[in-house]
Structure formats: structure tokens, C-alpha cells
C-alpha positions in Angstrom: -50.9 -79.8 -15.4 -52.4 -82.1 -12.8 -56.2 -82.7 -12.6 -57.4 -83.5 -9.2 -61.0 -84.7 -8.8 -62.1 -84.9 -5.2 -65.8 -85.5 -4.6 -66.9 -84.5 -1.1 -70.0 -86.6 -1.5 -70.9 -89.1 -4.2 -73.0 -87.7 -7.0 -75.8 -90.2 -6.5 -78.4 -88.0 -8.0 -76.6 -87.7 -11.4 -76.8 -83.9 -11.2 -74.2 -83.3 -13.9 -74.8 -81.9 -17.4 -76.9 -85.0 -18.4 -79.7 -84.1 -16.0 -82.5 -82.5 -18.0 -83.7 -80.6 -14.9 -80.4 -78.9 -14.1 -80.3 -75.0 -14.1 -77.2 -72.9 -13.6 -78.0 -70.0 -11.3 -74.6 -68.6 -10.3 -71.0 -68.7 -11.4 -68.6 -67.0 -9.1 -64.9 -66.7 -9.9 -61.6 -65.0 -9.0 -59.7 -66.8 -11.8 -58.6 -65.0 -14.9 -56.9 -66.4 -18.0 -53.4 -66.3 -16.6 -54.2 -68.9 -14.0 -55.8 -71.5 -16.3 -52.5 -73.6 -16.5 -52.7 -74.3 -12.8 -53.7 -77.7 -11.3 -57.4 -78.3 -11.0 -59.4 -79.6 -8.0 -63.2 -80.1 -8.1 -65.6 -80.7 -5.3 -69.2 -81.8 -6.2 -71.5 -81.6 -3.2 -74.5 -83.7 -2.4 -77.8 -81.9 -3.4 -79.4 -79.8 -0.7 -83.2 -80.3 -0.7 -85.2 -77.1 -0.4 -88.7 -75.9 -1.2 -89.2 -73.3 -3.9 -90.3 -70.4 -1.5 -87.3 -71.0 0.8 -85.0 -71.1 -2.2 -86.3 -67.7 -3.4 -85.8 -66.2 0.0 -82.2 -67.6 0.3 -81.0 -66.5 -3.2 -83.0 -63.4 -4.2 -83.4 -60.0 -2.5 -86.9 -58.7 -2.1 -87.5 -55.0 -2.7 -90.9 -53.4 -2.6 -92.5 -56.8 -2.6 -90.7 -58.0 -5.7 -87.7 -60.3 -5.9 -84.7 -58.7 -7.7 -81.0 -59.3 -7.5 -79.1 -62.4 -6.3 -78.2 -62.7 -2.7 -75.0 -64.4 -1.8 -75.0 -64.5 2.1 -76.3 -68.1 2.3 -73.8 -69.4 -0.2 -71.0 -67.6 1.7 -72.2 -69.3 5.0 -72.1 -72.7 3.2 -68.6 -72.0 2.0 -67.6 -71.1 5.6 -68.8 -74.5 6.8 -66.8 -76.3 4.1 -63.5 -74.6 4.8 -62.2 -77.1 7.3 -63.0 -80.0 4.9 -61.4 -78.1 2.0 -58.2 -77.5 3.9 -57.9 -81.1 5.0 -58.4 -82.3 1.4 -56.1 -79.8 -0.2 -53.4 -80.3 2.5 -52.4 -83.5 0.7 -51.0 -81.4 -2.1 -48.7 -79.3 0.0 -45.0 -80.1 0.3 -44.0 -78.1 3.4 -45.3 -76.7 6.6 -45.0 -73.2 5.2 -47.3 -74.2 2.3 -49.8 -75.7 4.7 -49.9 -72.6 6.8 -50.3 -70.4 3.7 -53.1 -72.7 2.4 -55.0 -72.4 5.7 -54.6 -68.6 5.7 -55.8 -68.4 2.1 -58.8 -70.8 2.4 -60.1 -69.3 5.7 -59.7 -65.8 4.2 -62.0 -66.5 1.3 -65.3 -64.9 1.1 -67.8 -64.9 -1.8 -68.9 -61.3 -1.3 -65.5 -59.7 -1.7 -63.6 -59.2 -4.9 -65.1 -62.0 -7.1 -66.7 -61.8 -10.5 -70.3 -62.9 -10.3 -72.5 -64.0 -13.1 -76.0 -64.9 -12.1 -79.6 -65.0 -13.3 -82.0 -62.5 -12.0 -85.2 -63.7 -10.4 -87.2 -62.9 -13.5 -84.7 -64.9 -15.7 -84.8 -67.8 -13.3 -88.6 -67.9 -13.3 -88.6 -67.8 -17.1 -86.2 -70.7 -17.4 -88.4 -72.9 -15.2 -90.5 -74.9 -17.6 -91.7 -77.7 -15.4 -93.3 -78.1 -11.9 -91.1 -81.2 -11.4 -88.3 -81.1 -8.9 -85.5 -79.1 -10.5 -81.8 -79.1 -9.7 -80.1 -75.7 -9.4 -76.3 -75.4 -9.5 -74.2 -72.6 -8.1 -70.5 -72.9 -9.0 -67.5 -71.2 -7.4 -64.1 -71.1 -9.1 -61.3 -70.0 -6.9 -57.5 -69.7 -7.6 -55.6 -71.1 -4.6 -52.2 -69.5 -5.0 -50.5 -71.3 -2.2 -50.7 -74.7 -3.9 -51.1 -73.4 -7.5 -54.6 -74.9 -7.9 -57.8 -73.8 -9.5 -60.5 -75.0 -7.0 -64.1 -75.6 -8.3 -67.0 -76.1 -5.8 -70.4 -77.1 -7.2 -73.4 -76.5 -4.9 -76.5 -78.4 -6.0 -79.9 -77.5 -4.7 -82.9 -79.8 -5.4 -85.8 -77.3 -5.6 -89.1 -78.9 -4.8 -92.7 -77.7 -4.7 -92.4 -75.3 -7.7 -95.8 -73.5 -7.9 -97.8 -73.9 -11.1 -98.2 -70.2 -11.5 -94.4 -69.9 -12.2 -94.7 -72.2 -15.3 -96.9 -71.3 -18.3 -97.0 -75.0 -19.2 -95.0 -78.1 -18.7 -92.6 -78.1 -21.7 -91.9 -81.8 -21.1 -95.3 -82.6 -22.6 -94.3 -81.1 -26.0 -91.4 -83.5 -26.6 -91.6 -87.1 -27.5 
């Protein structure tokens, strides 16, 4: 098993698991247990800065004036913008022209909306997790099996959510810890 770590951008904000203000919102996957022995490739993307109201509109559907289920169209459009870069980076691991063509077909045929297992927080759960009005990092992770090069691809989208309204936080939990 080969582990490939390819950052698209440097992780200058230290938005990994050590960040106390990191929340996982979405985990999208087409990988099942039989593909876990494949090679692994990881892309961590630079944080996208967005205000809280815009983040709500991008990631949650609004029905009857209340936010409800998760919306994936924005994440799907971000993935579409990354596809050329992904194919260029992953082409290094192909051994023939046929593999490269199959890789391009597979990558450009990927959509988040079709046939993937999605685990996500509802809007209510997301609001309940927010315990501070500080800028918060929100992660959406996509795990994809790329069969043409036998690789499990992981893409981490990080959003730095700013301007969190105080009415979404009962109190700042950071004040309770030493």
C-alpha cells in the first residue's frame, strides 16, 4: 500500500484536528470496505473565508423560512473547478496512455450528488455545535475511490466561517475552561 499526500495548498491555518475551532459538517464517500487496501491520496485545500449568513445559504436548504437539510450544489461546483488540477496531479501515478484516459474519464465523470453516501449535520445540529462567536473552521470531506489508478482520493474543503451571530450561541464555552 502506497500513501500519497499531495497538498494543493499549504495548510498555513493549521486547520487539522488540533484546531479547537474545527467542525466537521459533511463526509461524502463512495468507498466501501473492499477498497481500503488501495493507495491513498489526500488533498487539503486552503480555507475559503465566508460569512456565517452566506455559509448557511450555501450549505442548507431553506423551507418555509427555516433551514433544514444539507445542500450539496456549491460543493459539487467546487469539485468541478478542481477536476483539472486533480487529473494533473494524479496523472503522475498512471503507467500508460490508456490509464491516463481512463483516469480523465473517471475524474471528470464524478459528481457529489449522484450515488455517494452522505453523512452530514442538519442545520439544527450545526447551530447546537457552535459554542463560540469566534471564527470557526468547518470541514467538508470527500472520499472517492479512483478505480483507474487504484487510489482512494480524499479532498478536504475547509471554510473559515466569520461573523457568527451571538444569537446562535447560548454562551461562549471557551470562558468556562482554564
